[in-house]
Backbone as CSV, one residue per row, in Angstrom:
resi,resn,N_x,N_y,N_z,CA_x,CA_y,CA_z,C_x,C_y,C_z
1,MET,-9.897,-13.225,14.720,-10.177,-11.962,14.119,-8.806,-11.136,13.977
2,GLN,-8.479,-10.597,12.868,-7.237,-9.859,12.707,-7.461,-8.383,12.929
3,TRP,-6.610,-7.810,13.788,-6.640,-6.411,14.071,-5.988,-5.646,12.982
4,LYS,-6.738,-4.528,12.565,-6.153,-3.711,11.497,-6.276,-2.216,11.937
5,MET,-5.089,-1.545,11.759,-5.069,-0.110,12.220,-5.925,0.702,11.353
6,ASN,-6.684,1.646,11.931,-7.460,2.620,11.227,-6.587,3.464,10.321
7,GLU,-6.910,3.556,9.008,-6.111,4.279,8.114,-5.955,5.776,8.352
8,ASN,-6.824,6.284,9.087,-6.910,7.691,9.512,-6.415,8.033,10.866
9,SER,-5.879,7.012,11.529,-5.397,7.179,12.900,-4.017,7.957,12.785
10,LEU,-3.625,8.614,13.906,-2.354,9.308,13.945,-1.144,8.452,13.549
11,PHE,-1.131,7.210,14.180,-0.018,6.331,13.907,0.019,5.866,12.392
12,ALA,-1.147,5.565,11.817,-1.226,5.143,10.442,-0.777,6.276,9.510
13,ILE,-1.170,7.545,9.866,-0.790,8.671,9.033,0.718,8.873,9.129
14,LEU,1.296,8.699,10.381,2.741,8.891,10.597,3.520,7.775,9.868
15,LEU,2.976,6.575,9.787,3.667,5.467,9.060,3.727,5.781,7.547
16,ARG,2.860,6.541,7.094,2.862,6.989,5.647,3.690,8.204,5.374
17,SER,4.024,8.901,6.468,4.780,10.159,6.369,6.293,9.886,6.444
18,PRO,7.121,10.991,6.058,8.586,10.777,6.265,8.919,10.405,7.723
19,TRP,9.874,9.515,7.904,10.161,8.942,9.243,10.582,10.025,10.243
20,TRP,11.223,11.132,9.730,11.757,12.088,10.587,10.631,12.878,11.315
21,MET,9.492,12.824,10.719,8.348,13.617,11.468,8.059,12.802,12.813
22,SER,7.943,11.471,12.790,7.813,10.764,14.033,8.945,10.921,14.990
23,ALA,10.112,10.918,14.440,11.370,11.090,15.244,11.273,12.475,15.940
24,ALA,10.833,13.479,15.166,10.805,14.838,15.770,9.733,14.924,16.918
25,ILE,8.583,14.236,16.699,7.587,14.234,17.802,8.141,13.498,19.010
26,ALA,8.816,12.388,18.740,9.383,11.611,19.846,10.413,12.441,20.672
27,ALA,11.207,13.190,19.929,12.252,14.072,20.544,11.567,15.225,21.304
28,ALA,10.599,15.802,20.760,9.875,16.915,21.428,9.217,16.434,22.699
29,LEU,8.505,15.260,22.647,7.805,14.795,23.853,8.856,14.430,24.899
30,ALA,9.981,13.850,24.506,11.040,13.508,25.495,11.579,14.749,26.112
31,GLY,11.831,15.751,25.298,12.354,17.074,25.817,11.346,17.748,26.751
32,LEU,10.073,17.655,26.415,9.032,18.213,27.330,8.962,17.462,28.560
33,GLY,9.099,16.182,28.553,9.079,15.355,29.732,10.296,15.647,30.640
34,LEU,11.469,15.878,30.085,12.631,16.264,30.917,12.476,17.609,31.506
35,ALA,11.930,18.492,30.726,11.737,19.896,31.153,10.613,20.074,32.215
36,LEU,9.487,19.348,31.991,8.269,19.661,32.814,7.988,18.700,33.923
37,LEU,8.513,17.513,33.917,8.243,16.598,34.965,8.864,16.927,36.290
38,PRO,8.208,16.623,37.347,9.019,16.845,38.733,10.315,16.049,38.744
39,ALA,11.218,16.474,39.518,12.641,15.855,39.529,12.640,14.435,39.810
40,HIS,11.653,13.932,40.677,11.684,12.392,40.866,11.083,11.648,39.784
41,TRP,10.380,12.263,38.848,9.867,11.558,37.607,10.564,11.933,36.376
42,ARG,11.613,12.765,36.483,12.285,13.265,35.237,12.955,12.120,34.502
43,ALA,13.422,11.115,35.106,13.978,9.955,34.376,13.069,9.236,33.488
44,MET,11.710,9.469,33.627,10.784,8.931,32.750,10.556,9.789,31.493
45,GLY,11.025,11.028,31.617,10.763,11.886,30.462,11.079,11.401,29.014
46,PRO,12.305,10.803,28.820,12.561,10.285,27.452,11.598,9.236,26.975
47,PHE,10.957,8.455,27.957,10.085,7.398,27.466,8.714,7.968,26.951
48,LEU,8.346,9.284,27.241,7.063,9.795,26.693,7.005,9.723,25.175
49,GLY,8.187,9.838,24.502,8.144,9.781,23.036,8.410,8.433,22.414
50,ALA,8.484,7.392,23.347,8.833,5.973,22.872,7.839,5.471,21.762
51,PRO,6.517,5.608,21.859,5.713,5.108,20.734,5.997,5.778,19.477
52,PHE,6.361,7.001,19.505,6.684,7.804,18.228,8.053,7.337,17.702
53,ALA,8.934,7.033,18.660,10.210,6.562,18.207,10.121,5.207,17.509
54,VAL,9.257,4.351,17.977,9.020,3.060,17.366,8.407,3.237,15.935
55,ILE,7.398,4.167,15.827,6.880,4.548,14.511,7.891,5.073,13.588
56,ALA,8.810,5.873,14.060,9.863,6.364,13.233,10.782,5.282,12.698
57,VAL,11.120,4.310,13.551,11.965,3.182,13.165,11.198,2.306,12.049
58,ILE,9.928,2.131,12.314,9.162,1.305,11.356,9.088,2.046,9.990
59,ALA,8.795,3.380,10.096,8.544,4.145,8.858,9.935,4.222,8.068
60,LEU,11.037,4.421,8.800,12.377,4.460,8.222,12.655,3.133,7.529
61,SER,12.388,2.021,8.157,12.717,0.721,7.509,11.876,0.529,6.204
62,ARG,10.609,0.924,6.169,9.721,0.869,5.064,10.259,1.731,3.960
63,GLN,10.641,3.013,4.342,11.102,4.012,3.291,12.467,3.558,2.706
64,VAL,13.312,2.951,3.509,14.589,2.489,2.939,14.368,1.392,1.892
65,ARG,13.380,0.527,2.211,13.116,-0.630,1.247,12.304,-0.245,0.079
66,ALA,11.716,0.993,0.193,10.771,1.329,-0.961,11.676,1.579,-2.260
67,PRO,11.052,1.264,-3.389,11.796,1.466,-4.663,11.962,2.963,-4.933
68,SER,13.097,3.204,-5.709,13.370,4.586,-6.029,12.334,5.177,-7.003
69,ALA,12.425,6.499,-7.232,11.545,7.086,-8.180,11.825,6.558,-9.638
70,LYS,13.108,6.277,-9.942,13.513,5.739,-11.188,12.936,4.333,-11.429
71,ARG,13.061,3.563,-10.377,12.582,2.188,-10.377,11.036,2.167,-10.650
72,VAL,10.268,3.065,-9.876,8.868,3.173,-10.044,8.456,3.497,-11.468
73,ALA,9.183,4.567,-12.057,8.888,4.959,-13.407,9.252,3.871,-14.425
74,ALA,10.318,3.167,-14.260,10.660,2.050,-15.173,9.614,0.990,-15.104
75,THR,9.211,0.605,-13.862,8.134,-0.436,-13.737,6.936,-0.064,-14.371
76,LEU,6.423,1.205,-14.096,5.180,1.629,-14.692,5.181,1.605,-16.251
77,ASP,6.389,2.145,-16.751,6.584,2.052,-18.289,6.531,0.649,-18.721
78,ALA,7.097,-0.225,-18.078,7.149,-1.675,-18.500,5.776,-2.249,-18.504
79,VAL,4.994,-2.097,-17.459,3.732,-2.704,-17.390,2.628,-2.023,-18.275
80,ARG,2.869,-0.733,-18.552,1.944,-0.081,-19.563,2.193,-0.649,-20.968
81,ALA,3.355,-1.178,-21.241,3.693,-1.805,-22.610,3.166,-3.221,-22.663
82,MET,2.702,-3.813,-21.606,2.338,-5.184,-21.633,0.864,-5.407,-22.202
83,SER,0.652,-6.582,-22.687,-0.752,-7.001,-22.945,-1.291,-7.524,-21.613
84,TRP,-2.644,-7.665,-21.603,-3.327,-8.158,-20.408,-2.791,-9.477,-19.974
85,PRO,-2.668,-10.470,-20.829,-2.125,-11.812,-20.388,-0.752,-11.710,-19.791
86,GLU,0.104,-10.861,-20.375,1.436,-10.755,-19.765,1.389,-10.063,-18.422
87,PHE,0.516,-9.028,-18.280,0.418,-8.273,-17.002,-0.168,-9.154,-15.985
88,ALA,-1.212,-9.919,-16.277,-1.954,-10.785,-15.362,-0.943,-11.862,-14.863
89,ASP,-0.123,-12.422,-15.714,0.886,-13.414,-15.244,1.893,-12.779,-14.330
90,ALA,2.379,-11.536,-14.708,3.345,-10.847,-13.830,2.740,-10.521,-12.454
91,LEU,1.533,-10.108,-12.477,0.824,-9.698,-11.258,0.660,-10.884,-10.342
92,ALA,0.175,-11.973,-10.973,-0.019,-13.247,-10.201,1.236,-13.682,-9.559
93,LEU,2.360,-13.640,-10.344,3.668,-13.939,-9.742,4.060,-13.029,-8.631
94,GLY,3.842,-11.748,-8.758,4.152,-10.787,-7.724,3.402,-11.066,-6.541
95,PHE,2.154,-11.409,-6.503,1.285,-11.745,-5.421,1.870,-12.999,-4.705
96,ARG,2.236,-14.060,-5.609,2.713,-15.287,-4.975,4.105,-15.025,-4.323
97,LEU,4.967,-14.222,-4.883,6.263,-13.964,-4.243,6.025,-13.139,-2.960
98,ASP,4.883,-12.502,-2.822,4.491,-11.732,-1.586,3.843,-12.695,-0.564
99,GLY,3.786,-13.984,-0.826,3.197,-14.890,0.079,1.710,-15.174,-0.014
100,CYS,1.169,-14.713,-1.113,-0.299,-14.902,-1.362,-0.633,-16.151,-2.150
101,GLU,-1.828,-16.788,-1.784,-2.322,-17.755,-2.693,-3.192,-16.982,-3.749
102,VAL,-3.065,-17.334,-5.003,-3.712,-16.477,-6.105,-4.694,-17.442,-6.896
103,THR,-5.939,-16.966,-7.037,-6.899,-17.587,-7.903,-7.345,-16.631,-8.859
104,ARG,-7.370,-16.923,-10.161,-7.929,-16.091,-11.156,-9.430,-16.289,-11.176
105,VAL,-10.160,-15.212,-11.303,-11.568,-15.209,-11.419,-12.066,-14.545,-12.605
106,ALA,-13.213,-15.001,-13.104,-13.737,-14.431,-14.336,-15.092,-13.908,-14.085
107,GLU,-15.170,-12.741,-13.555,-16.438,-12.098,-13.313,-16.272,-10.565,-13.388
108,ALA,-17.346,-9.906,-13.619,-17.285,-8.397,-13.847,-16.756,-7.815,-12.564
109,GLY,-15.714,-6.967,-12.666,-15.183,-6.284,-11.583,-14.065,-6.869,-10.834
110,ALA,-13.749,-8.115,-11.093,-12.642,-8.844,-10.349,-11.858,-9.704,-11.315
111,ASP,-10.592,-9.691,-11.118,-9.689,-10.548,-11.945,-9.013,-11.665,-11.154
112,PHE,-8.719,-11.362,-9.838,-8.089,-12.327,-8.985,-8.729,-12.262,-7.579
113,GLU,-8.582,-13.428,-6.965,-8.836,-13.463,-5.494,-7.559,-13.892,-4.837
114,ILE,-7.051,-13.135,-3.968,-5.805,-13.532,-3.201,-6.120,-13.751,-1.785
115,ALA,-5.243,-14.611,-1.191,-5.422,-14.937,0.203,-4.030,-14.903,0.884
116,LYS,-4.015,-14.273,2.041,-2.774,-14.212,2.737,-3.083,-14.153,4.228
117,GLU,-2.512,-15.074,5.011,-2.723,-15.088,6.481,-4.301,-15.015,6.886
118,GLY,-4.975,-15.818,6.075,-6.424,-15.881,6.351,-7.283,-14.810,5.839
119,ARG,-6.573,-13.802,5.237,-7.432,-12.643,4.682,-7.526,-12.756,3.193
120,ARG,-8.808,-12.682,2.767,-9.140,-12.782,1.323,-9.431,-11.458,0.728
121,THR,-8.895,-11.231,-0.443,-9.116,-10.001,-1.125,-9.383,-10.169,-2.624
122,VAL,-10.436,-9.503,-3.111,-10.719,-9.549,-4.540,-9.832,-8.379,-5.147
123,VAL,-9.317,-8.626,-6.341,-8.475,-7.708,-6.998,-8.946,-7.428,-8.413
124,SER,-9.091,-6.193,-8.697,-9.358,-5.653,-10.018,-8.085,-5.143,-10.669
125,ALA,-7.775,-5.606,-11.904,-6.452,-5.127,-12.521,-6.640,-4.879,-14.004
126,LYS,-7.628,-5.309,-14.614,-7.756,-5.282,-16.067,-7.688,-3.912,-16.705
127,ARG,-8.000,-2.912,-15.870,-7.927,-1.497,-16.460,-6.691,-0.745,-15.881
128,TRP,-5.613,-1.511,-15.764,-4.424,-0.909,-15.242,-3.795,0.213,-16.138
129,LYS,-4.183,0.164,-17.377,-3.529,1.063,-18.322,-4.311,2.407,-18.450
130,VAL,-5.473,2.458,-18.029,-6.280,3.704,-18.240,-5.493,4.940,-17.659
131,ALA,-5.731,6.091,-18.357,-5.036,7.304,-18.008,-5.590,7.803,-16.677
132,ARG,-6.870,7.739,-16.455,-7.492,8.160,-15.215,-8.793,7.294,-14.913
133,LEU,-8.600,6.385,-13.975,-9.663,5.501,-13.577,-10.851,6.254,-12.934
134,GLY,-12.083,5.924,-13.362,-13.312,6.554,-12.798,-13.972,5.693,-11.723
135,VAL,-15.102,5.982,-11.311,-15.822,5.357,-10.261,-16.379,4.006,-10.676
136,GLU,-16.894,3.903,-11.932,-17.652,2.662,-12.335,-16.905,1.365,-12.131
137,PRO,-15.611,1.283,-12.547,-14.929,0.023,-12.300,-14.780,-0.336,-10.781
138,LEU,-14.697,0.734,-9.916,-14.665,0.526,-8.512,-16.018,-0.006,-7.976
139,LYS,-17.074,0.558,-8.455,-18.441,-0.019,-8.183,-18.531,-1.488,-8.484
140,GLU,-18.089,-1.793,-9.607,-18.111,-3.247,-10.047,-17.230,-4.071,-9.113
141,LEU,-16.115,-3.573,-8.674,-15.245,-4.310,-7.721,-15.933,-4.548,-6.408
142,VAL,-16.649,-3.459,-5.912,-17.354,-3.576,-4.684,-18.471,-4.726,-4.855
143,ALA,-19.160,-4.750,-5.982,-20.172,-5.651,-6.194,-19.558,-7.090,-6.198
144,ALA,-18.410,-7.195,-6.807,-17.677,-8.575,-6.858,-17.272,-8.958,-5.522
145,ARG,-16.812,-8.019,-4.608,-16.514,-8.243,-3.253,-17.686,-8.849,-2.510
146,GLU,-18.776,-8.166,-2.600,-20.058,-8.556,-1.959,-20.470,-9.945,-2.450
147,ALA,-20.490,-10.170,-3.813,-20.861,-11.359,-4.354,-20.043,-12.579,-3.879
148,ARG,-18.751,-12.363,-3.698,-17.816,-13.438,-3.244,-17.690,-13.475,-1.779
149,GLU,-18.395,-12.595,-0.997,-18.463,-12.559,0.343,-16.963,-12.445,0.954
150,VAL,-16.315,-11.530,0.380,-14.945,-11.239,0.746,-14.907,-9.825,1.420
151,ARG,-14.085,-9.651,2.484,-14.055,-8.396,3.206,-13.251,-7.318,2.511
152,GLU,-12.199,-7.722,1.786,-11.276,-6.630,1.253,-11.242,-6.614,-0.235
153,ALA,-10.901,-5.480,-0.822,-10.824,-5.258,-2.213,-9.653,-4.420,-2.530
154,ALA,-9.076,-4.637,-3.689,-7.932,-3.907,-4.187,-8.028,-3.630,-5.627
155,CYS,-7.486,-2.488,-6.096,-7.483,-2.073,-7.524,-6.053,-1.781,-7.890
156,VAL,-5.565,-2.437,-8.938,-4.245,-2.153,-9.421,-4.236,-1.217,-10.640
157,LEU,-3.332,-0.178,-10.468,-3.316,0.922,-11.393,-1.893,1.240,-11.846
158,ALA,-1.698,1.573,-13.117,-0.462,2.004,-13.591,-0.632,3.483,-14.164
159,GLY,-1.856,3.987,-14.069,-2.137,5.208,-14.535,-2.673,6.101,-13.381
160,GLY,-3.524,7.028,-13.608,-4.039,7.856,-12.605,-5.477,7.516,-12.215
161,ILE,-6.021,8.339,-11.303,-7.411,7.957,-10.815,-8.059,9.380,-10.636
162,THR,-9.359,9.466,-10.935,-10.033,10.792,-10.717,-10.227,10.955,-9.217
163,ASP,-10.420,12.267,-8.916,-10.582,12.637,-7.398,-11.846,11.891,-6.820
164,ASN,-12.951,11.892,-7.657,-14.135,11.141,-7.241,-13.893,9.764,-6.969
165,ALA,-13.084,9.084,-7.879,-12.885,7.638,-7.700,-11.969,7.395,-6.478
166,ARG,-11.119,8.291,-6.234,-10.188,8.155,-5.027,-11.029,8.260,-3.750
167,ALA,-11.919,9.277,-3.806,-12.755,9.365,-2.605,-13.711,8.179,-2.398
168,TYR,-14.191,7.604,-3.505,-15.000,6.411,-3.458,-14.175,5.309,-2.898
169,ALA,-12.944,5.152,-3.383,-12.156,4.033,-2.835,-11.939,4.127,-1.369
170,VAL,-11.711,5.374,-0.851,-11.503,5.511,0.558,-12.879,5.223,1.380
171,GLN,-13.849,5.656,0.793,-15.210,5.413,1.429,-15.568,3.856,1.500
172,LYS,-15.214,3.190,0.435,-15.618,1.766,0.343,-14.456,0.827,0.779
173,ARG,-13.390,1.440,1.236,-12.232,0.639,1.794,-11.634,-0.253,0.670
174,ILE,-11.309,0.411,-0.449,-10.693,-0.251,-1.567,-9.163,0.174,-1.583
175,ARG,-8.281,-0.811,-1.454,-6.902,-0.479,-1.433,-6.436,-0.222,-2.939
176,LEU,-5.738,0.812,-3.166,-5.150,1.183,-4.456,-3.739,0.702,-4.534
177,ILE,-3.430,-0.165,-5.483,-2.104,-0.627,-5.595,-1.470,0.135,-6.881
178,ASP,-0.767,1.187,-6.637,-0.240,1.928,-7.775,1.110,2.451,-7.398
179,GLY,1.763,3.164,-8.363,3.032,3.741,-8.117,4.057,2.924,-7.387
180,ALA,4.553,3.369,-6.251,5.533,2.749,-5.540,5.155,1.390,-5.038
181,GLU,3.828,1.167,-4.656,3.390,-0.072,-4.100,3.362,-1.139,-5.252
182,LEU,2.940,-0.709,-6.434,2.933,-1.644,-7.556,4.409,-2.031,-7.930
183,ALA,5.353,-1.037,-7.923,6.702,-1.267,-8.204,7.289,-2.203,-7.184
184,LYS,6.924,-2.140,-5.935,7.458,-3.009,-4.914,6.894,-4.415,-5.067
185,LEU,5.621,-4.492,-5.360,4.962,-5.819,-5.566,5.627,-6.574,-6.693
186,LEU,6.040,-5.835,-7.794,6.652,-6.470,-8.953,8.163,-6.423,-8.919
187,SER,8.793,-6.028,-7.777,10.234,-5.815,-7.781,11.054,-7.054,-8.149
188,ASN,10.565,-8.253,-7.791,11.276,-9.485,-8.052,10.703,-10.265,-9.248
189,VAL,9.840,-9.566,-10.009,9.221,-10.190,-11.210,9.965,-9.685,-12.434
190,PRO,10.460,-10.560,-13.288,11.167,-10.066,-14.513,10.127,-9.322,-15.464
191,LEU,10.434,-8.157,-15.833,9.587,-7.389,-16.705,10.362,-6.987,-17.998
192,ALA,9.837,-7.379,-19.108,10.484,-6.950,-20.331,10.387,-5.458,-20.436
193,GLY,11.510,-4.877,-20.837,11.511,-3.410,-21.011,11.862,-2.671,-19.702
194,ARG,11.905,-3.261,-18.578,12.338,-2.444,-17.352,13.891,-2.602,-17.305
195,LYS,14.500,-1.482,-17.364,16.026,-1.441,-17.229,16.362,-1.651,-15.767
196,GLY,17.538,-1.941,-15.511,18.011,-2.228,-14.200,18.130,-0.914,-13.348
197,ALA,17.035,-0.158,-13.246,17.150,1.049,-12.415,17.373,0.752,-10.921
198,ALA,18.158,1.514,-10.287,18.393,1.247,-8.943,17.140,1.261,-8.129
199,ARG,17.123,0.432,-6.981,15.873,0.318,-6.170,15.659,1.642,-5.526
């Protein structure tokens, strides 16, 4: 059984936040420890913030590797200009380069099934170009997940999503692959029309 951090836990929220927030919490806890602990325990004060310092380092490393805003915009423009067969090929290659086994599926609500480290995910991507994705395609994706007896689902977007659909995705544990995450997934995939914008 694979352990997965709750997306609404403090550490998960801090991992998605700017790294300096975790660093500031770590420094504050260390300072409080130095100031408030009895003299014989004072040496332990700096270690009170250690978990937050670790989170700061992880968040910093992720944020340094994240694609730049220019790179994200260039990638989204390039994929919006693609046909479905071109985008499907690019997406499949991106998943493979990320270490996934990729199987194309032909059923309502799902376009791929990917597997990585024993975890299987159904992926919906065919509506990547829509300006604002609604709830219906996500309901179809959930039905495909249940039909294939897979625990995880993901939806790929190069456009926006309605507030209702975003709330539904959170409720049904659907991972949204959009913006910076999509650009990162496709970072090593050659895309026609994407200029060499800095990462």
